[in-house]
N, C-alpha and C positions, 0 to 999 in steps of 0.2 A: 690462640688468635681470636680477637673479639669478633663476634658475629656482625654480618652485614646488616644495616638497618635502613631500608627504604632509600637506597641510592638509585638514581636513574640509569637505565641501561644505555648502552651505546646505540647509535642509529643502526637499524638493521641493514644487512647486506641485500643484494639483489634477490637472493633466496634466503629470507630472513631467519629461517630456522635451520639452515645448513651451516651450523656453527662448528668449526673444526679447530681443535688445539693441535698445533704441530710443534713438537719439541725439537730443538736444535742444539747440538753440542758444538761449542766453540773450540776449535782445535787450538792448543796452546804448546808451542815448542819450548819446553822448559830448558833445552840445551842452547838456545840462541840468546845471546846477552848483548847488551850495548857495549861497545868498545870504542876507545880513543886511540887513533893510530899515532905513533911516534912520528914527528916531523923529520924529514930528511936533513934539513938545516940544522946543525948543531947549535947555532946561536939561538935559534928559536927554542931549542929545547931548554935553555935556561929560564925561559919565561913560566916559572912554576905557578904563578898566580894565574895566568891565562888558562893552564891545564885544570887548575882546581876550580876555576869559575865554570869550566865547561862541565866538570863532574857535578857540581852544585846544580847546574841548570838541568842536567840529566836527571838527577834525583828528584828535582821539583816536578819535572815532566812525569815521572813514574808515580809520584804521590797523587798528582792531578788525575792521571789515568785511573788509579785505583778509586779515587773518589767519584769519578763519572760512572764507572762500572758498578760502584755501590749504589749510586743514585738510580741507574737504569734498573738495577735489580730491585730496588725498593719500589720504583715506579711500576715494574711488571707486577710485583706482588699486590701492590694496591689495585692495579687494573684487574687482576685475576680475582681478587676478593670483591671488587665492586661490580664487575661486569660478568664474570664467568661462574663463580661460586654462588649458588643461591643463598637466600636468607635462611639460616638455619634455626631461626628462633623457634619455630614449630614446623613439623614435617609437612611438606607438600603444600605450603601456603604462598610460596614465592613464585607465582605466576609473573612472567616478564612484564615489566612496565614498558608499555609502547608509548613513547612520548614523541608526537608527530610535529609537523611543521606548525610553528607558532604555539605549540603545546596545547592545541585545542582538543586533543585526545585525552580523554580521561584515562589515567592508568588503570590497566586491567585488574590489578590486585585490589582496587577499591570495591570490586564486586564480590569479594571473598568476605563472608560473614566473620564476626569476631568470634574466635574459638573460646574465649574466656567470658562470654556473654553471661550476665547473671539473670536467669529467667525468673528468679524470685524476688528480684529488686523491688523496693516500693515504687509505686506509681510516681512519675515525675512528668515535668514538662520539658519537651525537646524543642528546641527553637532553631530555625534556619533562616538564613537571609539569602534570598535568591534574586539575581538580577538576569532578566531575559534580554538577550541581545541578538542582533544579526551579525553573523560572521561568514567568512568564506572559508570552507574547509574541503579536504579531500580524503574522507574516511577510507575509500577503497582506491585512491589515486586520482579519481575524477573530481576536479574542483567544481564546486556549486556553492550557492548561498544556503545558509542554514541558520537554525535557531539553537542557541546555546544557553545553558544556565551557568552563570558565573564564568563565561567564556570557554566552557568545556562541554564536550559531547561523548557520550550521552549524559543524561542528568545523574546527579549523585544518588547513592543508595541511601534509603531512609530505613534504619533498623530500630524497632521499638518493641515494647512489651505491650501485651493487651492490658488496657487500663491506662496507658500513657496518654498524654495530651500533646498534639502536635500544633506548633505555632510556625507557620511558613509565611514570611514577609516577602511579597512578590513585587519587585520593582520592574515594570514593563518599559524597557528602553528600546524595544523593537519598534519598527515603523508601523506595524499593525496591531490591532487590538487582540487580546488573548484572554485565556482563563485556563485553570487547572482543574482537572477531574481526578479524583482519587478512585480509581477503578476497583470496584468490589467492596469499598468501604461503606458501611451501613449509614453513616451520618445521622444516627438516630438522635433526633433532638436538634439537629443543625442542618436541616435540609437546605438552607441557603448557602451551605458550604459545599454543595455537591459539584459546582463548577460547570454546569451545563448552561451555556449562553442561550438566552431566549427562553429558558424554562425555569431555572432556579436563580439565575443572576444575570446582570448586564456584563458585557465583556469589560476587561480592564483596558481602557483606552491607552494609546501610546503616551509615554512619559507620565503615567499614572501609577499608583501604588495600591495594593490590597493585602490584607492579612487573613489567611485562612487559619482558623482555630477550630479544632474539633478533638474530641476524645473518642478513642477506639475501644469499644466494648463488645463482648459477645461474639468475638471472632478472632481467628488467628490464621496465619498461613502466608501464602505468596500472593502479592498484589503488585500493582504499578500505578503510577500517575501519568497523564498525558494531556497535551493541549486539547481543549474542547471548542475551539473556534475553527470552523471548517476542517481542514485536514493538517493542521499544524503538527500533529504528532509525526507525520511523515517527514517533516523538515527537521526533526531532531529534538522536539520539545516532549521528552518522555524520560522516565527513570523508574528503577525498581522500588518497592516498599514491601518490607517484610515485618510481619507481626508475630512475636514469639508468645506462645502459650506457656504458662507455668507448668502445664502437663505436656509440653512438647516431647520430651524424651520417652514418655509413656505412650503417647499417641502415635509416635513413629516406632514401628515395631522392629526396624532394623537400626542398630546403633551405627553411627557413622563418625568418622574422624574430622572431616572437613565438610563445609557447607558453603555453596556459592550460588549466584544468580547467572543464568545464561539467557540473554535476551536475543530473540531472533526477529529481524526486521527485513521486510521486503523494501528494497532500497531503490529510489528513483534518482536519476541524475538531473532532474528538473524540479523547479519549485511546484509545491502543491497547488498554489493559486492558479498557475498557468494550466496545469493538468486538470484541475477541477473545472475550470471554464470549458476546456475542450470536452470533458466528460458530460457536461450539462448542456452543451450547445444543441441546436436543432439538428436532428439526423443521427446523433451519437447514441449508439446502442450497446456499448461496451465500456468497461472500466479500463483505465490506463494500466498497461502492463509494466510491472517493475523492470528496471535495468540490471538489477543484481540483488545481492542479500548481504547482510552484516550479521555478525555475532558479537555482541557487546560493542557495537560501533566499529568493528574491524573486519577487514578483508583486504585482499591485494589483487587487483585486476591487472591484466596484461595491457599496457597502454597502447601497444602496437595494434591491438585488435579493436581499439577505439579511436580511430584517426579523427573522427569529427568532434572529439571532446578535448578540452584542455586537461591533460592528464600528467601526473608525475607520481609514480609509486615508489619513489626512493624512501619516502617516510612512511609508507603503509606496510602492514605486515599481517600475516595469518594470526588468529587468535590461538593461544595455547594454554593448556591447563596441566600445571605440574601436580600430579597425584602420587602420594606415597604408595609404594607397591604393597600388595597383600593387605589392603584395607578397603573399608567401605567409604564412599564419598557421595554426598547428596548434591545434585544439580537441579536447581529450581528453574525449569524452562518457562519462559514468558514470551508469547507471540506478540510483539508490540506493533506488528505491521498493519498496513491499511487495506490489504486485499488478499494476500497469498496465504494458502495453507502451506505448513511445512511437514515434511516427512523426515524424522530424525532417527538415525542409527548410529551406533558405535562398532566399528569393525571388531569382529570376533568376540563381542561381549554381549551377554544377556544382561538385562537390568531389571530392577523392580520398581513399578510405579507405586508410589506411597502417598501421593497427594493430588486432588484434583480441585482446582479453583478455591483453594482455602479449606477444603474438607480432607482430613486424614483418612486414609483408607488402609485396609489390610494389603500387605505386599502382593502385587499381581505382576507376574514375571512376563516379559515380552522381549522382542528384539527390534521392534519398530514402534515409533510414537507418531501419531497423526495429531497435529494441533492447529486449531483455527485462529484466526485473528482474535486476541483478548483472552484466550484460554491460557490457563497455567497448568503445568504438571510437574510434579517432583519425581525424579528417578534417583535411585540409589544404585551406584556403580561399584561393582567389586574389582579391584585391580589385581586379579589373580592369574592372568595369563603369562605363559612362559615362552611363547613363540617369539616375542619381540619386547622392546621396552618403550615403544611408541606406536599409537594407533590413530586412525582417522576417526574424528566424530563428524558426521556428514548431516547437513541440514539442507534438504533439497525442496525447493518450492514445487508444488503439485500443479504443474503447467497444464495438465490435461483438462482442467477445469475452466480454461481460458478460451476465448475466441480464437486466438492464435497460439496454440500450444508449443509451436516451435520457437517462440520468443521467451526469454532473451538469449537462448542459445545455451549449449551444454555448460560453458564456463560461468555464464551468468546465473543459470538456474540453481546452481549448488554453491553453498558456501561450506568451507571445511575448517575444523580446528584440530590442533594436534593434542592428543591425550598422551603425556609423557610420564612414565613411571620414574619415580625418584626413591632413593634410599638414602641411609645415613652416609654410606660410603660414597655414593655419586654426588652427594652435596658438598663433600670436601675435596673430591678430586673429579671434576666434571668430565663425563665421558662424552664421546661423540654424540651430537644431537642433530639429526638429519630428518628430512621429511620421511614419514612412515611408508613402509611397503606392505602395510597390512591388507588383508582380504575383505571386500565388502561382502555383506550377506548376499547369499544367491537367491534374492527374492525380486519379483518384478516390480516395476514402478507403480505406485498408486495412481489410479485413473479416475477415482471418485473422491470427492470432497465431503466427507461424512464423518461424524464423531466416532471415536473409539466405542467399542462395545462395553458401555459402562454397566450393562446388567450383570457382569461378572464381578463388578467392583463391590466390595463390602466396606461400609464406613467402620472406622476404628471404634467410634462411640455409637451406641444405639440412638437413632434419632428418626423414628418413623413418620411418614407423612400422616397428616389427619385423615381419618377414615372417610369423611364426607366433605364435599364441596358445598358452600353456600351459593356459589354462582359459577356457571360454566359458560364461557364466551367462545364462540366460533369465529375466528378472524381469518380473513383471506389476505395473503401477502402476494404481491406481485410487482413487477416493473412493467409499466404500461406507457404507451405512446398517446399523448393527448394533443391539445391544441398547439399549434405552431411546431409540429414535429418534435416536441420535447418529450423525452422519455424520463419518467419520474417513478419513484417508488411509492407504492400504495398499501395501506392497511384498509381493507374494505374499500371505501369510496374516498378516503382521506389521504392527501399527501402533505406532510408537515412542512410549514414554513415558520421559522422563529421570528418572534417580535423582540429584537435585540434591545429595545428601549423600554418595553413593557413586558418583561418575562411572565410566563404563566403564574408562577408562584406570587409575584407581586400583585397581579391582577385579581388573583383569588383571594389573597388575604384582604386586600382593599375592598373587594366586593362583599365578602363575608362580614368584615367588621363594620362596614358602613351600611349594612342592611339593604344592599342593593338586591331587589327581588329577583333579578336574573340569577343570583347565586343563591340566595336564601330560600327561594321557593323550592329548590330541589335538594336542600341540604341535608335532608333525612332520607333521601331516596338513593338506592344503590343502582348503578348501571351507567349507561351512556348519558352524558349531559350535553344535550344539544341546544340548550337555551343560553347558557353562559359562554359556550365555546363553539366556534364555527366549525362544523363537522368537515368542511372541505379541507382545511389547513390545520385544524386544531383538534384532532380526535382524542377525547379524554373520557375515561371510565372512572367513576368515582365510587367510594365506599365509606360508609359512616360506621364507627365501631370497628372491631376486630373481626374480619371475615376471611374464610378460606376460598380462594379463587382458583378456578381452572382456566387455563388457556388452550384452545385447540387451534393451533396455527396450520393452515392448509396453503402450501406454497404452490402457486400456479406459475411459477417462474422456473425456467430450466436451470438457473444458477442456484447455488446454496446460499442460505442466509443464517449466519451465526447471531442468534438472538440473545441480547443482553438486557437485564432487567436492573435498573439502579436502585439501591436502597434495600435489596433483598437477595436472599438465595432461594431458588426454587427446587423442588423435587422434579426430576425427569420421569414422569409416569410412563412415556413411551415415545418411540420415534421410528419412522420407517418410510418406505417409498409407496407412491400411489395415494389413493384416497384414504383418509382416516377410516379404519375399519369398525370404529365404534368402541364404546367403553368396555363391552363385553370381551373384546380381545385383550384387554388389560386386566381382566379379572374383576371388573368393577361394574356396579349397576349403572343404569342410564343416568346421564347427567352427573356421574361421579358420586352418586349417593349411596356410598357404602360399598362393602366388598361382597362379591358373589360367593355363594355357599361352595366351599371346596377350595377357595382361594384366599384363605384367611391370612396368609403371610405375604400377600401381593405387595403390601406397602412398607414392609419391615426393613428392607435393605437397600432402598433406593438412596442414591447419593444426592446431595444438595450441592448445587453450583450456581454461577451467575451468568455463564455462557453456555447455550446448547444450540445445536444446528438443525434447522429445517432443510433437509437435502433437496436437490432440485426436483420438482414435481414430487415432493414428499409431504410428510406431515411430522408434527411435533406436539406433544401434549405435556404442559407444564402445570404444576400446582404450588402455590405459594400462600402464605398467610399475610394479608394486608394489615399489618399491625405497626408499620413504621410511618408516623404522621409526615405528610408532605406531597410534593408533586415529584413523580419519579418517571423518568424517560424509560421506554421500552423500544429498543431499535436494533436493526441490523448492525453488527460491528464491522461490516465492510464499509470503510469510510466513504467510498464513492456512493454506495447505496444510501447510507443514512443522510448524506448531504443532498441526495436526490429526493429525499422526503420520506424515506422507509422508517419512520419514527411515530410513535404514539405515546400517550402519557397516562399514568394512573395517579389519581388523587386518593390517597389513603387517609383514614382517620379524619373525616371532615369535622367531626365533632371537636378534635383537638386543634386543627389548623384555624378555625374560626376564632380561636383565643390568641393567636400569635400576632406579633408586631415585627416587621421587617427590620433588621438592624440598620442603624443609620449608615454605616459604611457601605452597606449594600446598596442603600437608596442613593448614595453620593455617586456610586458607579454610573447610575443612569442619568445624572445630571450633566450630561455631556452631549454635545451635538451629535446627532444621529450619523453624521458623516464619519465621525471619529469612531464610533462604535462599530461601523460596518467595514472598517478597513480590515482587510483579511478575510472578510465573510464570504460565504458562497454568493455568487452573483444572483440577482433576482430574475425571476421569469421574465419580468417586463423588458429585460435587456434585449430579449429576442422577439417581442411582439411585433408583428408585421412581417416576420421572415417566413411565414407559412406559404404554402403553394396555392391552396384553394382560396378563391375570392379575390384574385387579382384581376384588374382591368388595365387595358393598354389604351394609351391615347397619344395621338401625334402632337409634337410640339409645334410651335408657331413656325419655325423655319422648315419644318418638314424633314429635317435631316437627323433628328434625335428622337429617341423614344423614352418614355417615363413609365414607371409602375406606381400605382396607388393602391391602397389596401382597403378593401370593404370589410364590413362586419362578416364574420363567417368562421366557421370551423373546419378544420382539415379532417378528411375522412380517416377514420382510424383503421388500424391494420385488420381489425376484426371484420371489417366490411369488404376486404380485398381477398377474394378467394378463387381467382380462375384457375381451373385445372389445366395445367400446361403439360405437353406431351413429352417434355424432357427437362432436364436441369441446366440452367445457364447461369454462370456468374461471370460478371465482368467488372473489374474494379480499376479505376484510374488513380494515379498519383495526383495529389493536389498541386495545382500550378500557381498557388498564391491567392486563389479565390475560395470562398466558402464552398465546400461541398454540399450541394443540394441533395439530400438524401430523403427517401420516401418510404417509411415502413418496410424496410427490407427484411423480410422473413423467409427462410428456406426451411420448411419442415417437411421433409420427405417428399419435396417437389409438388406439394399440394397447396401452398399458399405462398404467393410472391407479392412483393410490393414493387415499387418503381424506384430506381436509382439513377440519377444523372449528375453530372459534374460539369460545372461551367466550363465552356470553351473560352478561354481568355485570349484576348487580343495582345500580341507582343509587337511592338513598333521598333524595328532595328533601323538605326539611322543610317547605315552604310549600304545603300542600294546598289552600289557599283559592283558588289560581288554577286553573282547570280545565286551562289549557294546560300548566302546570307539572306537574299532576297526571298528565298523560300521559307516564308514563316511558318512556324509549326505551332500548333495548339492542341490540346487534348480534346478529343471528341469521344463522348461516352455512348456506348450501346446500352440501353436500358429496357428492361422488360415493362410492359404496360400493365394496367389493371382495369381496363375499361371494357372487358368482353372481347369477343372476337371481331375482327374487321371484315365486313361483308365484301369490301372491294377486292380482297385477296384471299378468297376461300380456299384455294389450292393448298396454301401453306398455313392456314389459319393463323395469320400473323395478329398477335394481340395489339390493340390500340395502345398508343402511348400519348401523353401530352408533351408537347414542347415546353420544357420548363422555362419559366419566364422570369428570371432575375435580371433586370436591365438596370442600366445606369444612365443618367442624363449628363454625366460629365463629358464634354467634348475633348478631343475629337473621336474618342473611341466609346462605342457601346458594346455591351456584352449580350450575347444571345446564346441560349442553349438549345441545341437541336438534337432530338433523340434519334439515334440510328440503331436499328435492331434487325435482326434476321432470325428467322425461325426455321430451323432444319428439321424435318421429320425424322424419327429414329429409323434407322436402317438404311440411311442415305449412303451409297456406295462411294468409294474414293474416286471412281470415274465420273461421277456427277458432282459438279461443283455446286455449292449451296447457293440458293437465290441471292440476289443482291440485297444489300442492306437498304432500309427505307428511311427517308427523311420525312418526319411527322410534323405537320404544321397545325398549330391550335389556332382556330379563327375566332373572331369576336362573338360569334353566336354559339360558341362552345363545340362546334363541329371540329372534326379532326380529319385531315386528308393526308395521303401518304403518296410519295413519289419515289421511285427507284433512283438511286444515284449511279452515276456512270462508274463501272468498275474497269480499271485499266490493267490490274494485276491481280487476277483472282488466284487463290490457292486451290488447286483441285483436289486436295486431300479430304475435303468435307469436314475437317475438324477445326479449321480456322481459316482466316483469309486476312490479307492486307488490302485495304481499300485506298486507292490513290485517285484523287480527281482534282482538277484544276480549279482555281478560284473562279475562272469564267463559267464553268458548268454550275458551280454552286450558286453564283450570283444569278445566273439565268433562272435556276430553280426558284430561289428566293424571291426574285422579281416576279416571276409567274404566279407564285403561290401566295406571297405576302404583301404585294404592293399593288394589287388591283383595287378598284374602287370600293368593292363590297367587303374588302377584308382589311383588318387592322395591320398597319405596318409592324410586323413582329421583330424584324431585325434590320439594322441599319446597314445600308450598302458599304458605307465606309468601313465597316468592320471586315469586309472581305476583299476590298478592291486591291490590296497589295498582297494578298495571300497567293502563294503559288502551289502550296500543297497542304493537304490535311491527311493525317494518318490514323487509321482506325484499325485495331486489331481485336478480333472477337475469338472467344474460346467456347466451343460447344461441347456438350456432354461431360463437362469437367467440374468437379466441386472445387477445384482450386481457383483462386482469384488470379486472373491475369493482369498484371499491372503495366500500365502504358506510361512510359517515361518520355516527355518531350526532350528531344536532344537539342543542343546548341542554343540554350536559352540566351536571348539578347541581354545586354547589360541594362537596358532601360525597359522596365515593365510599367505599362500604363493600364 
């Protein structure tokens, strides 16, 4: 029988890998025959012709029946060959092709490397034509807009030899501008092909084309490419890139029979552009949490658990890997995600780690792999287990590193693939293939996001770090809240903002070649260049000649930051928790000037890689040789952090760069309207200027029935200035009711530093007032802690002052007013003693704050929480008394409350959990 050759599989069933062959024997009664009965009328018996016609017709039917049976048999045989029996061209390479709805899913076997690859082939040019388009796909069942290359997701595998030249023609037919960065590729001599928008190139505007051309030299291993405009990689613009070394079989100490790429992605069901805007908006202090995960673009979610999504999982399937039994197989893992770390295990299998970010290492055996965004590890798996023929490969996102570790839930947090053992016999007679019943390793879930212990890894080839550093830089990294309540990423005092029409490389080459003194005056100086570059948003360190550079990254943020350096690999000198203990702890002299006596081998077996992590409140020390000419980004590879500004730049070999000329096609990318280049880019900070809390003044409109807010010059207080010591912990969070949540430096660090959080109480106007229940309008009212010291008017309970947040609108007939309600219950309050009433705090025009208790009609005597109900009349009376006297500014419009019958507030005390308030019975019309 001829072998099967790349025929598509049938659509997966509801349980795509519960494939079962059922044999059925057709019972044939050989003793039963077709007979013609003799007619009773003798005259009819003389009609011999009639009887012969009947016999002929019966024989024809029998012939046709045999033909039909034969065709059915041949059809079944063809079906078995095409869809059941795997490709037997070579053992274990026939991973099932998952062809989905609209064929947007790239077949899984395209990520299997060519087993007949010629590592010693002459260098050649490898050309690709890629069209980037917007599609709608459902990789895990949930439909969403995506980016695809040539209509398929994920992107195609690029396989090449060291020394080959890549030519990739990109035709951007997407609605947004884009670019491609080839992660980990040195781009030595082709810095303008690095693909970093605002740094080495302008974006490729919609309906424009660009050709990436570069030669890969001096490196091999596992890499990948991804979009570098905002967070487009999260929308599907990524794919693997593998560079073979001529010495690959020698550098890989364990021989393997198959080689494939396994891409891990944290997956969002929403477009990155909307998520990015939410992540950067005022008050946001956390990154978007993924909705699930994919392996090579595949997963299958339970649509019944996602009722809020448009979902159809009939074309989705779990990934599976067919591996020949009793063989070694190389799996090249790439974390292509935007945010999540992955913990990777294979049930009942130990594996050997043999590569880290393109560096081959001596086999290091383990049962668990931790991989951060943008990192790559190769594992060699031996299929020698006898307990079963299929096992789970589990990739679990490390959710404990998130603000809300319970999300996205057990099903969403883990993506699984089936590792199925195959043999020559099973390839010709397909056995039952069902979901594995294998046992997971009995290990706890990782709760920290930090790198594997690379000190135990030994490079396959000797490549020690230089003994001394020419320069050592101490760099502080952090996420900080600044003006307008915007949280941004900072290296020292700088937060990066790209210039999409004048990239750093273009400005630098033009400044150096035109003898602009801002650039030339410091061209021979090493260090921070604050003359040609604005330190506020353009932090750059430059070096002329070849220099050895140390970076000491001190992370002042509670979150981890996987740091990536473009154009180079660095040696990881050390990393740990707390403050950097000094070079002596690394066996080095001060400032990295040589090795301490007795530590002569300290630099011998350090691995080189291009992504290393500064753990939360930790440190990281890197050493690299600045010998690659160009402008190179250094940034956190958590996409939401880098887009928030956690980026700086290195200018290497100024003496070489000053002789360059930017290629014409690169310059043409910038000859486009800025509006086109900014499509798909991160929103500018100016989008939210004026949305801060401090420095607002109120004035009454001419009619006296509306209020307006205008912005003065001024800066919002930073969280560092907010440090009241409160007697207990309180968190109250409300669900957004359609208006922007006004958030103020919310920090909870062991109950010692609190900010203030308030959410707009939105007005809802229900048109049917005939129904008393519907007439009881509801809105969300937030209890918030203050930050203005202790209130002298209520010393008994030491109630902290709070501002009434003042986001108002002048659009009639409804104004919005935010009123702070808070209550402070001392520790030890007994259940028999109800808590004190909540307080309505009013901000006056002179800056004073007054507080009045609101009437409580239904207190909860438990002391742990309460529901506050009060009528619109009492609230109106309070506001009239406090806000509408002659000497006070009209803070709230009475029309806002005159139809309200009830406001509901729920507060939770002594509890770290957030209590969410959900307004019920929202009216159809929201004003």
